[in-house]
N, C-alpha and C positions, 0 to 999 in steps of 0.2 A: 510823172518823172521816177528816176530814182528816191530822190530824197524823200518825196512824198507817200514812197512806197512806202518806202521801208518805216518814216514816221508814224506811219501803223500799226508796224509787230509791237508784238508786247515786248522783248526785248528793247527797243528804243524805249517804251514807258517808266520801266524799269532804271535805268539807266539816267536816261532823264532826269526823276524826280533828285537827282541828287543837284546838280551843275543847274534845276531854276528857282531850286532851292537859296542858295548861294553860289554863283558863278567868279567870286572873285576868292576862293578861298587858298593858304596859304600853305602848309604841309601837317593839315589834321589827322593825316593821314600816317604822319612818324610824332607826334607828342606821343608820351608815355601818360600812363595809367599811373589815376592814385595807386600808393603805396598796398593804402587795406584794398583797395580794388585785386590788384593783382596777388596779394596771399590768399583772396577769396577765386581765385580762376580753380579748373575744375585739373586737381591733379592729386596723380598716390601718394598723401604726406601725411600717411599713418597708419600701422599694422592694418592689414582687412581679412577678416576672420577667414573669408571667401566659403568654402563650400565644403571643406576637407581640412584636416589637420595643417595639412603636407602645406596644400595652399596657404596657411596660414601664414604659418614658419617663412615660406618661402618671403613670403609678403613684409614677413619683421626685416629677414637681411635684407633682403631693396632696403626697406627704408633706413635701415639703421649704417648700411654701405653711402648711401644716399648723403644720410648727412652728414658721418664720417666727413666725406669729401668733399662737401658744401666745407667742412670748417679748417679743412687743408688741413688735418689731418692725417691723412693717408698718403704718405710721396708714392712715386712716381718713378720709377726709371726715364731718365730723358731719351726723349725721341729719335729713335733711326731712324730714317726713313729703307728704306727696298727703291732701287734703280723704278723700282715704275711706278710706285710713288713718291718719286720724287717728278718722275715727268708729267707724270696726270696733275701733281699739284703745280709745275714753273707752271701748265695752263693753263690753270684754273686762276694761278695770279696774274700771267698776263691778257685775258681776258678783263680780269677786276679795272684793269690802269685805265684802259680806254673809256678817256669820257666819249658821249653822245654826242655829234656836231652834224647838225644840219645838211652842214657845204655838203658833205662829204656824200659824193654817189652810194659808196658802199651800204651808207648810210639809210641814205635813204631808199634806197630802192631793197634796205630789210622795213622798213618802215611802208610800203606797197605790197610789200612781201607779207607781212602781217596784215593788214588789212584785204586781201586777197583770201588772207589762208578762213577769215572773222566772216568774210562778206560775202562770197566769190562766186553772186548774181549780182553785187553790187558794183556798180563801174567809182570806182574816188575820184571826182570832180578835178580837185586840186589837191595840193600840199595843204595848203591850208583853206578848211571846210570845218562848221560847225558837226558835221556827219564823226566826225573824231567823237566828238560826246558819245554817239550810240554806244561806242568800246568803250565807254567808261574813263578817260580819257578829259580833264579839269580846261579843257581851253579848246578851241581852232587849231593845234598846232600841236603834235605832241610831244615836239623837241623840251615847249619848257617843263614838262611834269617830270623827264629823267635826273636832275638835279644828282646828286651823293653816287646812283645806284647805278647810273654809263651805261655806254651800249649795250651792256649785258647781259641787265636786263633784258632790253628788249630781244636778242636774246633767246631769250632763256620762254621768254611771252612764243614765241616765231618755233621752238622746240618742244612746249607743251601740244601746240596748236599738230604739227608736222609727229610728234610721236605718241600721245597723248589724246587725241583727234576730243573723245568719248566725254575725257576729263575737260578736257579749253570746250571744246560746247555747252556744253552740261553748267560749268561756271559765266563764262561770255551771257546766256541765255537766263541763267539763274531758272534752270529748271525743276531745279531738285527742289521740298517741300513748297512750307508759306512761308512767300518770301514779309519781308518787309515793307512798307508803303516807300521808307528812305534806305533804299542801298545803298551798300558799296559798291563805289564803284570800282566793275571787273580790273581791266589795264591797270589804274593807280596801285590796286588791288593789289598786282601781282609785284610793282615794282617794290612795294612795299614786302613784299616776298625777298625778295632777292637781298633784301638790303639785311632785313631782319638774317636769313641764314645767312650773310657773309659773315655778320656778326658775331650771333652763336657756332657756327663751326673758327674760329678764329682765320679767316682766308686775309683778313687787313694787315695781320704782324710777318708779312714776309721782308724779309728773311726765315724769319725762323718761321717751323711746323707748327697745329697748333699740337695744344699736350693740355687739352682742360678732358677729361670723364668724356664731354662729350665730343674736342676732335679729334683724339685719339679713335673712337669709335664711328666717327665719319673716315676716318684715314684707314680704319680695318674697311672697310666699306669700298674704299675708294683702291684701292690693296685689285680687290677683286672686278671691280665694275669698272670700268672705263670712266662712263655716262654719272658716276654717282651723284654728282650732283643736281643735275636733272632730274632724276630719280624723284632724291630727299623732293628739293623744285614742287614735282607735283606730289607730294604726298601732306606736304608739309600744306598749297596754296588749295587741294581739296578739303584738309582735316582743317585750317578756318574756316570755311565754307558748309563742315558741318558742323562747328560749333558754334558759328551765325547763327546757323535754321534752332540746334536748340534748344540757343540761348535768347532766343526771341528778340534777338540785338536787333539794335537803332546805327544808325548812320555814325550818328556820337557815341555810338560803344564797342564803335571798330576797336582801339588802343588796349579793353578788354579782353576781345577775341584775340586781337597778334599778339597778345603776354598771355591767354591762354595753348594757343597754339605757339606758341615758342616752350613754355617748359615742355609740352607733348615730346615735343622732336627730340626734346634736348634730355626727355628720359628715355626713352629707345633707342639713341648712340649712346647715353654712357651705359647704358645698361646689358644693351648683348651685341652680339658681335654678327654682323649679316654678313653670307654669301651673293647674294645678287641686289640687283634694284628692284628685280617683282619680290625679293620674300619681306623686303624693307617696307616697300608696296603696298603689300598684303598685312601684315603688320600693323601699320597702321590703320589700316581700315577695322583692321577685325578687335582690335585696343581701344581706339581712340575716338573719341573722345570718351568717358570712362561716365 
């Protein structure tokens, strides 16, 4: 049987490690980490001497600008969207507003599409099955996990699989690095990335455009890259896994890993202007974790 064959695989063992220990999880991956742990997350929070005087000066300048911005001492002019930015931002807002509805055929087909992308050789016997846990959902039906992330969080996972299959496969099967015995679940981790980015990029303040340094940085990328959010999502999810491995984290430390990931994405977009999604992804890969 397909279920028996798949249960023998390493990926399932890793995903099952979560659900076997606690099948009645509420929203553990959405909880906030303690403030002292967040402050210790790996980020450039001081001047770094670097390998040269110029690097040291540049590092200190970035640090000072970051502090000034956080204190609200650096005023920015009002955001004025270009027609391209407005259209693309409106499209993102339209997607965010859509809740997941398992009764809709489009949403059911999207779930089936995600399954076929994740496990192309295994037939999904029904929409309600324990096999969903093999992908990192908390129950026998993914619809109960979407909560505030909405239908777009499912679309983000599908796009990751279609546009970045190598990243998707590595994250799904936990194939990079030395893994924890109690891993974070892939699918629910993806939902948390969606929700985190929506807040970080100020995409829930419609009709007002993002105006934070990070939000403005995202608008620059959005002007140059129609699928900017998809690229940021891919980079953030991949970075989260790298931080997870570097910190030798376990399941209960997920909020701390997420906080470190969030701060890195925040810093990258606030301090740089990116011309393409590829440029952003490569920057994150080569810069973080520090």
